[in-house]
N, C-alpha and C positions, 0 to 999 in steps of 0.2 A: 160239608158245610153244616154248621150247627143250626138246628131249627129253633124258632121261637118257642119259649116255654109257655105252658098253660097252667100257672100255679093254682088258679082257683078251680080248674076243671069245669069251666062253664062255657066251653065252646058250643055254639048252637049246632054246628054240624061237625061232630068229632070224627067222622069217617074221612074227612079231607085233611091231609097233613098240613101242619102249620108251615108258613113260609120260612125261608132261610133267615137267620137272625141278623147277619151282616152282609154287606155287599161282597162281591167276589174280590179276591185279592188281585193285585196287579200281576203277580207272578203266575197265578192260575189262569187269568184271562188272556194274557199275551205270552205266547211262546215263540221265541225267536222273532219278536216284533210282529208276529201275526196273531190275530185273534183266534182263540180256541173256540170256534163256532159251535161245536157240539156241546161243550160245557156251558157256554152262554145260552144256547137254546134250552137246555135242561134247567138251568138256573132261572131263566125268565118264565119258563113254563110253570115252575113252582112258585111264581110271584116273587121271586128274588129281585134284588135291586143291584144296580151298579152305581158308581160314583159319577158325578158330573164330569170330572176330568177323564174318566174312562169313556163316557159317552162322547165327549168332544174328540177324543183320540179316534174313536170308531168313525165318527162323522168326517173328520179330516182325512182318514184313510179312504173312505168311500169317495169323497170329493176328488182326491188325488187321482184315483183310478178312473172316475167318470170323466174328468177333464182331459186325461191323457188317452182315453179311448176314442177311436174314430167314430164319426157319426154314421158310417156304414161299415158293417162287419160282415165277413164271409165265414160261415160255419158249415161244417159237414153234419149231416144227420147221423144218427138220431139225436134230437134235442127237444127240450121242453120250453115252450114259449109261455111266459107268464105276463099277464096284464097288470094294471095298477091295482094294488090291494088296499089302497087308501090308508096305509099305516096300520092295518088290522093284523096284529101279531098272530092271532090264532088262525087267520086265513093263510098267513105265510107258513105256519106249521103244517096245515092241511096240504098246501101245495107241495111242500117238501116230502110229506108222507106219500102223496100220490105220484110225484115225479121222480122220487128216489134220491139217493145220497148225492149231493152236489160234487163230491170228490170223485164219484164214479160216472156221472153224466154231465151233460151240458145244459145250461139254462140261459135263456135270453129274456 
């Protein structure tokens, strides 16, 4: 992903990389109709953006799965239980760092 340019060289904190120049492409974000969560995590962590249509597609996917999930689930341990993070992205990143890769573990 191309980073924003700093043509004047006047960034106040030049040790922090500039954010990505453009939103993620549809082809990179969705692979086989599933979101590429690792790429999305990295992109958002760099203060990158996604388009409104991509966000709505992600929200629709989440809604579909939440509506079709039972209100009681039975899971085997080990698992990681996460409370409400109140929409705080960096808290989510910290939870994933502490709890491990979601593809390898279970989260509730």
